[in-house]
N, CA, C and O of each residue as an XYZ file, in Angstrom:
440
protein
N      27.882    -24.388   -120.307
C      27.415    -25.000   -119.038
C      26.868    -24.556   -118.189
O      27.125    -23.387   -117.902
N      26.132    -25.101   -117.618
C      24.968    -24.879   -116.756
C      25.516    -25.507   -115.170
O      26.302    -26.452   -115.119
N      24.916    -24.757   -113.789
C      25.085    -25.445   -112.824
C      24.165    -25.220   -112.354
O      23.708    -24.079   -112.428
N      23.654    -26.006   -111.820
C      22.507    -26.033   -110.523
C      22.208    -26.479   -109.248
O      21.946    -27.680   -109.316
N      22.128    -26.064   -108.123
C      22.130    -26.410   -106.999
C      21.085    -27.063   -106.843
O      20.095    -26.332   -106.838
N      20.741    -28.765   -106.633
C      19.597    -29.278   -106.848
C      19.109    -29.259   -104.835
O      18.021    -29.634   -104.397
N      20.002    -28.846   -104.188
C      19.428    -28.872   -102.666
C      18.718    -27.433   -102.623
O      17.775    -27.264   -101.850
N      19.014    -26.756   -103.163
C      18.620    -24.989   -103.179
C      17.400    -25.410   -103.838
O      16.322    -25.479   -103.248
N      17.577    -25.700   -105.102
C      16.362    -26.027   -105.810
C      14.922    -27.046   -105.145
O      13.761    -27.040   -105.554
N      15.324    -27.584   -104.389
C      14.814    -28.729   -103.900
C      14.049    -27.916   -102.579
O      12.881    -28.268   -102.408
N      14.414    -27.189   -101.917
C      13.997    -26.466   -100.833
C      12.918    -25.430   -101.440
O      11.788    -25.352   -100.958
N      13.381    -24.564   -102.631
C      12.521    -23.446   -102.966
C      11.589    -24.292   -103.212
O      10.641    -24.112   -102.448
N      11.359    -25.536   -104.281
C      10.191    -26.130   -104.824
C       9.315    -26.682   -103.933
O       8.131    -26.865   -104.217
N       9.965    -27.056   -102.518
C       8.961    -27.878   -101.258
C       8.235    -26.592   -100.829
O       7.024    -26.599   -100.608
N       8.964    -25.534   -100.720
C       8.434    -24.413    -99.558
C       7.021    -24.059   -100.471
O       5.935    -23.872    -99.923
N       7.239    -23.995   -102.076
C       6.086    -23.629   -102.962
C       4.903    -24.381   -102.482
O       3.867    -23.917   -102.006
N       5.319    -25.974   -102.742
C       4.188    -27.376   -102.592
C       3.670    -26.982   -101.338
O       2.455    -27.178   -101.327
N       4.197    -26.382    -99.995
C       3.528    -26.627    -98.688
C       2.717    -25.615    -98.882
O       1.714    -25.547    -98.173
N       2.950    -24.676    -99.813
C       1.903    -22.922    -99.580
C       0.985    -23.300   -101.069
O       0.144    -22.501   -101.480
N       1.139    -24.000   -101.455
C      -0.095    -24.332   -102.885
C      -1.221    -25.015   -102.368
O      -1.368    -25.512   -101.251
N      -2.201    -24.963   -103.585
C      -3.446    -25.440   -102.864
C      -3.280    -26.717   -103.648
O      -4.061    -27.572   -103.232
N      -2.550    -27.117   -104.609
C      -2.391    -28.365   -105.270
C      -1.666    -29.255   -104.249
O      -1.895    -30.463   -104.199
N      -0.913    -28.731   -103.552
C       0.008    -29.666   -102.767
C       1.598    -29.984   -103.488
O       2.509    -30.514   -102.851
N       1.708    -29.562   -104.881
C       2.920    -29.558   -105.583
C       3.617    -28.561   -106.212
O       3.229    -27.395   -106.274
N       4.575    -28.958   -106.651
C       5.591    -27.797   -107.657
C       6.722    -28.555   -108.492
O       7.253    -29.656   -108.345
N       6.856    -27.686   -109.284
C       7.769    -28.482   -110.311
C       8.753    -27.350   -111.033
O       8.326    -26.273   -111.450
N       9.995    -27.730   -111.102
C      10.576    -26.962   -112.411
C      11.703    -27.939   -113.003
O      12.457    -28.831   -112.615
N      11.325    -27.148   -114.328
C      12.018    -28.225   -115.257
C      13.444    -27.639   -115.114
O      13.623    -26.434   -115.294
N      14.969    -28.890   -114.635
C      15.918    -27.973   -114.869
C      16.959    -27.978   -115.910
O      17.921    -27.220   -116.038
N      16.590    -28.965   -116.618
C      17.057    -29.111   -117.947
C      16.330    -29.668   -119.219
O      15.492    -30.541   -118.990
N      16.484    -29.367   -120.283
C      15.404    -30.014   -121.234
C      14.416    -28.694   -121.855
O      14.732    -27.505   -121.907
N      13.052    -29.377   -122.322
C      12.404    -28.803   -122.923
C      11.837    -29.331   -124.629
O      12.372    -30.317   -125.134
N      10.770    -28.588   -125.363
C      10.679    -29.332   -126.145
C      11.993    -29.821   -127.346
O      11.798    -30.634   -128.251
N      12.945    -29.309   -127.157
C      13.926    -29.431   -128.178
C      14.502    -30.035   -127.864
O      15.254    -30.334   -128.791
N      14.845    -30.773   -126.640
C      15.385    -32.015   -126.188
C      14.633    -32.934   -126.141
O      13.411    -32.964   -126.282
N      15.925    -34.333   -125.781
C      15.123    -35.514   -126.023
C      15.164    -35.627   -124.411
O      14.267    -36.335   -123.951
N      15.705    -35.276   -123.838
C      16.154    -35.347   -122.312
C      15.547    -34.473   -121.446
O      15.488    -33.289   -121.777
N      15.033    -34.873   -120.279
C      14.237    -33.559   -119.644
C      14.665    -34.105   -118.098
O      14.922    -35.245   -117.710
N      14.644    -33.237   -117.616
C      15.227    -33.628   -115.772
C      14.216    -32.294   -114.981
O      14.355    -31.078   -115.116
N      13.272    -32.999   -114.205
C      12.651    -32.149   -113.457
C      12.572    -32.170   -112.013
O      12.738    -33.253   -111.452
N      12.356    -31.199   -111.375
C      12.626    -31.533   -109.932
C      10.856    -31.206   -109.384
O      10.378    -30.082   -109.541
N      10.152    -32.194   -108.837
C       8.932    -32.444   -108.368
C       8.852    -32.165   -106.799
O       9.739    -32.636   -106.087
N       7.904    -31.477   -106.282
C       7.916    -31.413   -104.883
C       6.465    -31.579   -104.735
O       5.542    -31.060   -105.363
N       6.468    -32.446   -103.732
C       4.803    -33.011   -103.021
C       4.815    -32.777   -101.603
O       5.743    -32.835   -100.796
N       3.418    -32.461   -101.441
C       3.256    -32.313    -99.749
C       2.926    -33.714    -99.395
O       2.454    -34.372   -100.322
N       3.107    -34.458    -97.982
C       2.618    -35.462    -97.436
C       1.431    -35.910    -97.974
O       0.759    -34.969    -98.397
N       1.030    -36.756    -98.088
C      -0.663    -37.041    -98.437
C      -0.791    -36.897   -100.172
O      -1.675    -37.505   -100.777
N       0.234    -35.993   -100.894
C      -0.266    -36.023   -102.138
C       0.528    -37.048   -103.434
O       1.503    -37.799   -103.417
N      -0.474    -36.616   -104.527
C      -0.070    -38.133   -105.528
C       0.140    -37.353   -106.547
O      -0.349    -36.223   -106.566
N       0.914    -37.837   -107.578
C       0.971    -37.630   -108.965
C       0.068    -38.621   -109.669
O       0.531    -39.734   -109.920
N      -1.105    -38.345   -109.992
C      -1.915    -39.788   -110.122
C      -1.601    -40.397   -111.412
O      -0.930    -39.660   -112.133
N      -1.890    -41.501   -111.888
C      -1.652    -42.865   -112.637
C      -1.460    -42.185   -113.975
O      -2.244    -41.236   -113.964
N      -0.915    -42.200   -114.923
C      -0.041    -41.608   -115.870
C       0.889    -42.750   -116.450
O       1.429    -43.592   -115.733
N       1.052    -42.670   -118.212
C       1.642    -43.173   -118.897
C       3.141    -42.727   -118.892
O       3.383    -41.531   -118.734
N       4.225    -43.679   -119.065
C       5.476    -43.350   -118.924
C       5.894    -42.489   -120.528
O       5.887    -43.207   -121.528
N       6.186    -41.226   -120.678
C       6.595    -41.104   -122.031
C       7.855    -41.599   -122.788
O       8.207    -41.536   -123.966
N       8.478    -42.191   -121.492
C       9.964    -42.871   -122.518
C      10.885    -43.597   -121.358
O      10.398    -44.030   -120.313
N      11.910    -43.649   -121.602
C      12.662    -44.438   -120.256
C      13.121    -43.356   -119.198
O      13.864    -42.429   -119.521
N      12.492    -43.579   -117.526
C      12.558    -42.593   -117.191
C      13.370    -43.148   -115.956
O      13.635    -44.349   -115.899
N      13.809    -42.162   -114.849
C      14.153    -42.406   -113.578
C      13.728    -41.395   -112.492
O      13.511    -40.217   -112.779
N      13.617    -41.867   -111.269
C      13.167    -40.974   -110.060
C      14.214    -41.011   -109.176
O      14.738    -42.112   -109.006
N      14.744    -39.842   -108.426
C      15.968    -39.911   -107.763
C      14.914    -38.963   -106.487
O      14.332    -37.892   -106.664
N      14.962    -39.829   -105.218
C      14.527    -39.074   -104.142
C      15.553    -37.942   -103.427
O      16.618    -38.231   -102.880
N      15.036    -36.706   -103.545
C      15.831    -35.621   -102.801
C      15.852    -35.417   -101.429
O      16.854    -35.230   -100.739
N      14.747    -35.461   -101.085
C      14.072    -35.310    -99.502
C      12.865    -36.074    -99.464
O      12.221    -36.099   -100.513
N      12.419    -36.704    -98.483
C      11.459    -37.175    -97.955
C      11.414    -38.765    -98.708
O      12.282    -39.341    -99.364
N       9.950    -39.219    -98.291
C       9.760    -40.739    -99.015
C       8.538    -40.713    -99.541
O       7.550    -40.055    -99.217
N       8.778    -41.847   -100.762
C       7.810    -41.736   -101.958
C       7.125    -43.467   -102.249
O       7.892    -44.415   -102.087
N       5.982    -43.663   -102.580
C       5.943    -44.283   -103.121
C       5.450    -44.524   -104.623
O       4.551    -43.916   -105.203
N       6.298    -45.614   -105.139
C       5.988    -45.544   -106.461
C       5.541    -46.738   -106.724
O       6.038    -47.769   -106.271
N       3.971    -46.641   -107.940
C       3.235    -48.008   -107.651
C       2.968    -48.006   -108.979
O       2.855    -46.949   -109.601
N       2.816    -49.426   -109.651
C       2.588    -49.865   -110.955
C       2.022    -51.029   -110.862
O       2.709    -52.035   -110.680
N       0.308    -51.096   -111.001
C      -0.427    -51.925   -111.110
C      -0.391    -52.451   -109.591
O      -0.454    -51.534   -108.773
N      -0.295    -53.872   -108.999
C      -0.426    -54.346   -107.508
C       1.551    -54.196   -107.395
O       2.246    -54.984   -106.754
N       1.958    -53.282   -108.003
C       3.523    -53.637   -107.173
C       3.758    -52.219   -106.789
O       3.020    -51.317   -107.187
N       4.643    -52.049   -106.125
C       4.950    -50.850   -105.786
C       6.179    -50.795   -104.650
O       6.187    -51.624   -103.740
N       7.370    -49.617   -104.773
C       8.307    -49.634   -104.401
C       8.317    -48.564   -103.439
O       7.456    -47.694   -103.568
N       9.288    -48.465   -102.334
C       9.458    -47.407   -101.463
C      10.593    -46.674   -101.922
O      11.452    -47.280   -102.563
N      10.726    -45.383   -101.672
C      11.676    -44.723   -101.869
C      11.961    -43.948   -101.084
O      11.033    -43.381   -100.508
N      13.461    -43.570   -100.705
C      13.578    -42.724    -99.598
C      15.239    -41.839   -100.201
O      15.963    -42.137   -101.150
N      15.370    -40.664    -99.143
C      16.594    -39.770    -99.795
C      17.680    -40.896   -100.208
O      18.050    -41.845    -99.517
N      18.020    -40.610   -101.281
C      19.365    -41.193   -102.133
C      18.771    -41.930   -103.350
O      19.356    -42.012   -104.431
N      17.861    -42.328   -103.150
C      17.009    -43.873   -103.650
C      17.110    -43.349   -105.349
O      16.808    -42.234   -105.775
N      17.551    -44.351   -106.021
C      17.263    -44.111   -107.642
C      16.071    -44.998   -108.006
O      16.247    -46.132   -107.561
N      15.221    -44.897   -108.493
C      14.529    -45.992   -109.096
C      14.268    -45.751   -110.594
O      14.138    -44.754   -111.304
N      14.247    -47.059   -110.771
C      13.871    -47.189   -112.914
C      12.086    -47.002   -112.844
O      11.321    -47.671   -112.150
N      11.830    -46.196   -113.525
C      10.331    -46.128   -113.718
C      10.230    -46.774   -114.504
O      10.831    -46.590   -115.562
N       9.126    -48.166   -114.218
C       8.103    -48.876   -115.232
C       7.510    -48.352   -116.423
O       6.988    -47.263   -116.661
N       7.745    -49.573   -117.251
C       6.871    -48.883   -118.579
C       5.467    -49.167   -118.545
O       5.127    -50.332   -118.336
N       4.519    -48.196   -118.735
C       3.059    -48.305   -118.259
C       2.630    -47.678   -117.423
O       3.329    -47.015   -116.656
N       1.136    -47.759   -117.376
C       0.775    -46.326   -116.262
C       1.243    -46.926   -114.750
O       1.368    -48.097   -114.389
N       1.483    -45.469   -113.893
C       2.567    -45.717   -112.582
C       1.678    -44.238   -112.253
O       1.075    -43.382   -112.901
N       2.015    -44.536   -110.816
C       1.906    -43.331   -109.973
C       2.571    -43.032   -108.667
O       2.737    -44.022   -107.954
N       2.956    -41.972   -108.231
C       3.741    -41.454   -107.228
C       2.979    -40.694   -106.093
O       2.488    -39.572   -106.215
N       2.948    -41.636   -104.741
C       2.726    -40.922   -103.458
C       3.570    -40.220   -102.715
O       4.700    -40.696   -102.608
N       3.306    -39.066   -102.086
C       4.597    -38.645   -100.973
C       3.943    -39.229    -99.721
O       2.774    -39.292    -99.339
N       5.022    -39.603    -99.256
C       4.525    -40.325    -97.922
C       4.696    -39.462    -97.066
O       3.736    -39.165    -96.356
N       5.958    -38.809    -96.881
C       6.371    -37.512    -96.202
C       6.178    -36.237    -97.482
O       5.841    -36.261    -98.666
N       6.564    -35.240    -96.574
C       7.011    -33.730    -97.620
C       7.907    -34.479    -98.575
O       8.630    -35.237    -97.929
N       8.125    -34.549    -99.855
C       9.318    -34.716   -100.724
C       9.359    -34.016   -101.646
O       8.410    -33.285   -101.926
N      10.495    -34.061   -102.371
C      11.487    -33.729   -103.692
C      11.882    -34.833   -104.269
O      12.310    -35.805   -103.648
N      11.738    -34.743   -105.794
C      12.112    -35.922   -106.607
C      12.642    -35.258   -107.767
O      12.084    -34.376   -108.419
N      14.076    -35.903   -108.014
C      14.229    -35.644   -109.202
C      14.010    -36.455   -110.356
O      14.825    -37.374   -110.445
N      12.792    -36.372   -111.661
C      12.580    -37.134   -112.463
C      13.352    -37.022   -113.673
O      13.235    -35.958   -114.280
N      14.250    -38.056   -114.233
C      14.982    -37.657   -115.460
C      14.293    -38.438   -116.280
O      14.008    -39.577   -115.910
N      13.788    -37.828   -117.905
C      13.194    -38.935   -118.675
C      13.684    -38.619   -120.405
O      13.539    -37.506   -120.910
N      14.198    -39.657   -121.061
C      14.445    -39.622   -121.936
C      12.749    -39.996   -123.028
O      12.162    -41.055   -123.253
N      12.535    -38.910   -123.352
C      11.800    -39.088   -124.661
C      11.817    -40.031   -125.820
O      12.808    -40.135   -126.542
N      10.681    -40.743   -126.005
C      10.552    -41.512   -127.261
C      10.115    -40.806   -128.260
O       8.968    -40.373   -128.370
N      10.940    -40.674   -128.968
C      10.661    -40.028   -130.563
C       9.316    -40.474   -131.477
O       9.148    -39.999   -132.601
């Protein structure tokens, strides 16, 4: 059994993102190459983005802090603290409207 404080981890990663030249920071909470399930905490400074990329499998995004904009083509969804968003198949991107932290959960397709 492993226990992780997402609140503490979110604070830690956001502090790193605010100092990083890239404006982002991340840490895998669970998963890796030997697992199908992967959970990653991603922190983004306001105005930063994860540019358009493919979905590696079924995925959700839970907003832990701040506000984000998930975009897929011409469609976009606003996410605020506590929101759980299903990431659509295909190309998508994520913009940080405010300093933000999200929990990305992915089940990789083998």
